C-alpha positions in Angstrom: -38.7 250.9 219.9 -35.2 251.7 219.9 -33.8 247.9 219.3 -33.5 246.0 216.1 -35.0 243.0 216.1 -34.3 240.4 213.3 -36.6 237.6 214.1 -39.8 237.9 215.3 -43.0 235.2 215.3 -46.6 236.4 214.8 -47.4 236.7 218.4 -44.3 238.8 219.3 -45.8 241.3 216.1 -49.1 241.2 217.7 -48.1 242.1 221.1 -46.1 245.1 220.1 -48.4 246.0 217.9 -51.6 246.0 219.4 -52.8 243.4 216.9 -54.3 240.0 217.1 -52.4 236.9 216.1 -55.2 237.0 213.4 -55.2 240.8 212.3 -51.0 240.2 211.7 -51.7 237.6 209.3 -54.6 239.9 208.0 -52.6 242.5 207.5 -49.7 240.9 205.9 -52.5 239.2 203.8 -53.9 242.9 202.8 -50.2 243.7 201.9 -50.0 246.0 204.8 -47.1 244.2 206.4 -44.5 242.8 203.3 -45.0 238.9 202.6 -42.9 237.2 205.9 -40.0 234.8 205.2 -40.8 230.9 206.6 -38.9 228.7 208.5 -38.1 225.0 207.6 -41.3 224.1 209.0 -43.5 226.7 207.4 -43.8 229.3 210.7 -43.7 232.7 209.3 -40.2 234.6 210.3 -41.1 238.9 211.0 -38.6 241.3 211.5 -38.1 244.9 212.0 -39.6 246.2 208.9 -43.0 243.9 209.5 -43.2 245.7 213.3 -42.7 249.1 212.1 -45.2 248.5 208.8 -47.6 247.5 211.8 -47.5 250.2 214.0 -47.6 252.5 211.0 -50.5 251.5 209.9 -51.8 251.3 213.5 -51.2 255.3 213.6 -51.8 255.8 210.0 -55.7 254.2 210.2 -56.3 256.8 213.8 -54.8 259.6 211.5 -56.9 259.4 208.3 -59.0 256.0 208.2 -57.9 252.1 207.5 -58.6 252.5 203.8 -56.2 255.0 203.2 -53.8 253.8 205.5 -53.5 250.9 203.8 -52.9 252.7 200.7 -50.0 254.6 202.0 -48.3 251.2 203.7 -48.7 249.1 200.5 -47.2 252.0 198.5 -44.2 252.2 200.6 -43.6 248.1 199.9 -44.7 248.6 196.5 -44.4 252.1 195.0 -41.2 254.5 194.0 -41.1 257.1 197.0 -42.5 260.0 195.2 -45.6 258.1 195.2 -46.1 257.1 198.8 -45.0 261.0 200.0 -48.0 261.9 197.4 -50.0 259.8 199.3 -48.9 261.1 202.4 -49.2 265.5 201.4 -52.9 264.1 200.2 -53.1 263.5 203.9 -51.8 266.7 205.4 -54.1 268.5 202.8 -57.3 267.3 204.0 -56.3 267.7 207.9 -55.5 270.9 207.2 -58.7 272.0 204.8 -60.1 270.6 208.3 -58.8 272.7 210.0 -59.6 275.9 207.5 -63.0 275.0 207.9 -62.9 275.1 211.6 -61.4 278.9 211.7 -64.1 279.9 209.7 -66.8 278.0 211.9 -65.4 279.8 214.8 -65.4 283.3 213.1 -68.4 282.7 212.4 -69.8 282.1 215.9 -67.5 285.1 216.9 -69.6 287.1 214.1 -72.7 286.1 215.5 -72.2 286.5 219.2 -74.2 289.4 219.2 -77.3 287.5 217.2 -79.8 286.0 219.7 -80.4 282.3 218.6 -82.0 281.0 221.9 -85.7 282.2 222.3 -87.6 283.9 219.4 -91.3 285.0 220.1 -94.4 283.3 217.9 -95.0 286.6 216.5 -91.6 286.3 214.1 -93.7 284.3 211.8 -92.8 285.6 208.6 -94.0 285.1 205.0 -91.0 285.7 202.4 -91.7 289.3 201.9 -92.0 290.0 205.8 -88.8 288.5 206.0 -87.3 290.0 203.5 -87.8 293.5 204.5 -87.1 292.9 207.7 -83.7 291.6 206.9 -82.9 294.0 204.0 -82.2 291.7 201.6 -84.4 290.6 198.3 -87.1 288.0 198.2 -84.8 286.1 195.6 -82.5 286.1 198.3 -84.5 283.9 200.8 -85.9 281.8 197.7 -81.8 281.3 197.0 -80.9 280.6 200.3 -83.7 278.1 200.5 -82.5 276.4 197.2 -78.9 276.1 198.9 -80.8 274.2 202.0 -79.7 277.3 204.6 -82.8 278.2 205.6 -85.9 276.1 204.4 -89.3 277.4 205.3 -92.5 275.3 205.9 -95.0 275.7 203.2 -98.9 275.7 203.9 -101.2 273.7 201.8 -100.9 276.6 198.5 -97.0 275.9 198.9 -96.4 279.4 199.7 -93.3 279.7 202.1 -93.9 280.6 205.6 -90.9 280.8 207.7 -91.4 279.8 211.4 -89.4 281.5 214.6 -86.8 279.1 214.6 -86.1 279.7 210.7 -86.8 283.2 211.0 -83.6 283.0 213.8 -82.0 280.8 210.7 -82.1 283.7 208.1 -81.0 286.2 210.9 -77.7 284.4 211.1 -76.9 283.7 207.8 -77.7 287.3 206.6 -74.6 288.2 209.3 -72.4 285.8 207.9 -73.2 286.3 204.2 -72.5 290.4 204.9 -69.1 289.0 206.8 -68.1 287.3 203.8 -68.6 283.9 204.1 -69.8 281.6 201.4 -72.6 279.3 200.9 -70.6 275.9 201.2 -68.7 276.5 204.7 -72.4 278.0 206.1 -74.0 274.7 204.9 -72.0 272.8 206.8 -72.4 275.2 210.2 -75.8 275.4 209.8 -77.0 272.3 211.0 -74.6 272.5 214.1 -76.3 275.9 215.1 -79.7 274.5 214.9 -78.7 271.6 217.0 -77.2 273.7 219.8 -79.6 276.4 221.5 -77.0 278.1 223.1 -73.5 279.7 221.5 -71.2 277.9 223.9 -72.7 274.8 223.5 -71.5 275.6 219.2 -68.2 276.9 220.6 -67.7 273.4 222.9 -68.6 271.4 219.9 -65.7 273.5 217.3 -63.4 272.6 220.3 -63.7 268.9 220.3 -64.2 268.9 216.7 -60.3 270.8 217.1 -59.2 268.3 219.5 -60.3 265.3 217.5 -58.3 266.9 214.6 -55.2 267.8 216.4 -55.3 264.1 217.7 -55.4 262.6 214.4 -52.5 265.0 213.1 -50.3 263.7 215.7 -51.6 260.3 214.3 -50.3 261.0 210.9 -47.2 262.5 212.2 -46.6 259.3 214.5 -47.2 256.8 211.4 -44.9 258.8 209.1 -42.0 258.2 212.0 -43.0 254.5 211.5 -42.7 255.0 207.8 -39.7 256.5 207.9 -37.6 253.9 210.1 -38.9 250.9 208.1 -38.3 252.7 204.5 -34.8 251.8 204.4 -35.8 248.0 204.4 -38.5 248.5 202.0 -38.4 247.5 198.3 -39.1 250.9 197.5 -36.1 252.9 199.0 -33.8 251.6 195.7 -30.7 253.4 194.9 -31.3 257.1 194.3 -33.9 257.4 196.4 -33.4 260.8 198.6 -33.0 260.1 202.2 -35.0 263.0 204.2 -31.9 263.8 206.9 -30.1 264.5 203.8 -32.5 266.9 201.9 -32.6 268.9 205.5 -29.1 269.7 204.7 -29.6 270.3 201.3 -28.0 267.1 199.7 -29.3 263.7 198.5 -27.3 260.4 198.4 -26.3 259.8 194.5 
């Protein structure tokens, strides 16, 4: 950007922010852009803060979704700075939680790397007692996994649980991961990925793609925060006494 602008028409804001003219008007209507000044003939006059707000929203929407992005940018124009920062903190915390889940999933793949998940034999079909004996767990453990939707067996006409070869495989994997200390909730999220993939390499590729997605969203959040900061000096929330980020870094604040 580099150049401060004081008067921009709707079409110019649209061109420089990557939105259509109508989308720019919609963003103003929704409070993402502050209300534009009007010329004597009624045309909108936008400035730097409007362009920065549009760019901030575009980046934030890619990072945390349009609903949260609107909340953040609207807060910049309407609310005290601490409320804006709280929303940004929550956005970063959400991405951090996703990264933590991803780390657990990758560790889970490492733990089960020796557990075959491709080929199973028809003879692997088992009853609850047979599978519990094979795994060295109590039948109640298998019933608990069923209730938690980790390993859900088929049932015969009498309602008796019967584990198909694929379900036996799932039970072996869950057993290994539980031994490694994995909690039920992360396992509930991971098992569908393992069921969809026939090979651990496929799972690893899926996790790598998820990692790239989180990184892209983190970068977008970073970019959006940059635009927010650059337009905050002109925002209504930047009242006297508001902390200046550069000053905070030096251990001082504006009084």
